[in-house]
C-alpha positions in Angstrom: -100.8 -18.5 -249.1 -101.1 -14.9 -248.1 -98.2 -13.7 -246.1 -99.1 -13.3 -242.1 -96.0 -10.8 -241.3 -96.2 -8.6 -238.7 -98.0 -4.8 -239.9 -95.4 -2.4 -239.8 -97.7 0.4 -239.1 -99.0 -1.3 -235.8 -95.0 -1.7 -234.8 -95.8 0.6 -231.5 -97.6 -2.5 -229.7 -93.8 -4.1 -229.7 -92.3 -1.7 -227.8 -95.3 -0.9 -225.4 -95.6 -1.5 -221.7 -98.9 -4.3 -222.0 -96.4 -6.3 -224.4 -92.7 -6.3 -222.3 -95.2 -6.8 -219.1 -95.9 -9.9 -220.7 -92.4 -11.1 -221.9 -89.9 -8.6 -220.6 -86.6 -8.3 -222.2 -84.8 -9.6 -219.3 -87.2 -12.2 -218.9 -86.6 -13.5 -222.2 -82.6 -13.4 -221.3 -83.2 -15.9 -218.4 -85.4 -18.3 -220.7 -82.4 -18.3 -223.6 -79.9 -20.5 -223.5 -77.2 -18.0 -223.8 -73.0 -17.8 -223.5 -70.8 -15.0 -223.7 -68.8 -16.4 -226.5 -72.4 -17.5 -228.8 -73.6 -16.1 -231.9 -77.3 -15.7 -231.9 -79.6 -14.6 -234.4 -83.3 -13.1 -234.2 -85.7 -14.1 -236.1 -88.2 -11.6 -237.1 -86.4 -8.8 -235.0 -89.1 -6.3 -235.4 -88.4 -3.3 -233.5 -85.4 -4.7 -232.0 -86.6 -4.9 -228.5 -85.5 -8.0 -227.5 -82.5 -7.7 -229.6 -81.2 -4.5 -227.5 -81.0 -6.3 -224.3 -80.0 -9.9 -225.8 -77.0 -8.6 -227.7 -75.1 -7.9 -224.2 -75.3 -11.6 -223.6 -73.5 -12.9 -226.8 -70.1 -12.0 -229.1 -72.4 -11.5 -231.8 -76.4 -10.8 -232.8 -77.8 -10.5 -235.8 -81.0 -9.4 -236.0 -83.2 -10.9 -239.3 -86.0 -8.8 -240.4 -88.5 -9.3 -243.3 -90.0 -6.1 -243.6 -87.9 -3.2 -244.5 -90.1 -0.1 -242.1 -89.1 -2.3 -239.0 -85.8 -2.4 -239.8 -85.7 1.6 -240.3 -87.3 1.8 -236.8 -85.0 -0.5 -235.0 -82.0 1.4 -236.6 -83.6 5.0 -235.0 -83.6 2.9 -232.1 -80.3 1.8 -231.7 -77.8 2.2 -234.9 -75.0 -0.6 -233.3 -77.8 -3.1 -233.5 -76.3 -5.7 -236.5 -79.3 -6.0 -238.8 -80.3 -7.9 -242.1 -83.0 -8.2 -244.3 -84.3 -11.5 -244.7 -86.6 -14.3 -244.6 -87.1 -17.2 -242.9 -87.3 -19.7 -245.3 -83.7 -18.2 -247.3 -82.0 -17.1 -244.2 -78.9 -15.0 -245.6 -76.5 -16.7 -243.1 -73.7 -19.1 -243.5 -74.3 -22.7 -243.3 -73.6 -23.8 -239.2 -72.5 -20.4 -238.4 -74.8 -20.0 -235.0 -74.8 -21.1 -231.9 -78.6 -20.2 -231.0 -81.6 -18.5 -232.7 -84.5 -17.2 -231.4 -87.9 -16.3 -232.4 -90.3 -14.2 -230.3 -94.1 -14.4 -231.2 -93.5 -14.9 -234.6 -93.4 -18.6 -235.3 -97.4 -18.3 -236.1 -96.3 -16.2 -238.9 -94.3 -18.4 -240.9 -96.7 -19.1 -244.2 -94.2 -22.0 -245.2 -92.7 -23.6 -241.9 -91.1 -26.5 -242.8 -89.0 -24.7 -245.1 -87.9 -22.3 -242.2 -87.1 -25.0 -239.7 -85.4 -26.9 -242.4 -83.1 -23.2 -242.9 -83.0 -22.9 -238.9 -81.9 -26.1 -239.3 -78.8 -25.5 -241.4 -77.8 -22.2 -240.0 -77.1 -23.7 -236.4 -73.4 -25.5 -235.6 -74.2 -29.3 -234.5 -75.5 -29.0 -230.9 -77.2 -25.3 -231.3 -79.9 -24.1 -230.1 -83.7 -22.9 -231.3 -85.9 -20.8 -228.9 -89.3 -20.2 -229.5 -91.1 -17.9 -227.4 -95.4 -17.7 -227.8 -97.2 -15.7 -225.4 -101.0 -14.2 -225.8 -102.8 -12.3 -227.1 -101.0 -13.1 -230.2 -103.2 -13.8 -233.1 -100.6 -16.4 -234.2 -99.8 -18.1 -231.1 -98.7 -21.5 -231.1 -99.3 -24.0 -228.6 -96.6 -25.8 -227.1 -97.5 -29.2 -227.9 -98.1 -28.1 -231.5 -95.0 -26.2 -231.9 -93.3 -29.0 -230.6 -94.6 -31.6 -232.5 -93.3 -29.2 -235.7 -89.6 -28.5 -234.6 -89.1 -32.7 -233.8 -90.8 -33.1 -237.2 -87.7 -30.6 -238.7 -85.4 -32.8 -236.5 -84.8 -30.7 -233.6 -84.8 -32.3 -230.0 -86.9 -30.9 -227.4 -84.3 -29.8 -224.7 -87.2 -28.0 -222.2 -90.3 -25.6 -222.1 -90.6 -22.9 -219.1 -93.4 -20.4 -218.5 -97.1 -21.0 -218.4 -99.4 -21.8 -221.2 -99.9 -18.8 -222.3 -96.4 -17.5 -222.1 -94.1 -19.9 -222.5 -90.9 -20.6 -224.3 -89.3 -23.9 -225.5 -85.9 -24.5 -226.9 -84.8 -27.3 -229.0 -81.5 -28.6 -229.5 -79.7 -29.4 -233.1 -78.4 -33.4 -232.8 -74.8 -33.2 -233.4 
């Protein structure tokens, strides 16, 4: 199956007022189960627009991005952002090392969804959180019900979902 990765040449949209009007970084922070002592990863961090804000609410944030051109753009915007290149199917992170993983309009791009969910399960500590945000007009948008089915099938427990159907964040927990 071909990659559905976000095209780097279209990265300007990630920082646009239109997109940030749909889900502002501060609004995302309010939706995430964050704590000052958490180790957090954003998968599919793109240009770092959300990571630059979320990192101030955690002990450590690692921005994981598949595409090198997007990592470079994020580094130009903030050289202090801790970034690593990697795939959701093979995360370059230690087992049980994270308290929270979050994705923003990335889940629908995952070609091997079950493998990616297994990897997220592996790197989350028992009791850790997985938060996935979806919003329109993302062409890879996943409905709340479809997302819940996929995450529960991978062993995650549904914790909560906030926001309207077209702009929501669902949070799941890795069982203890």
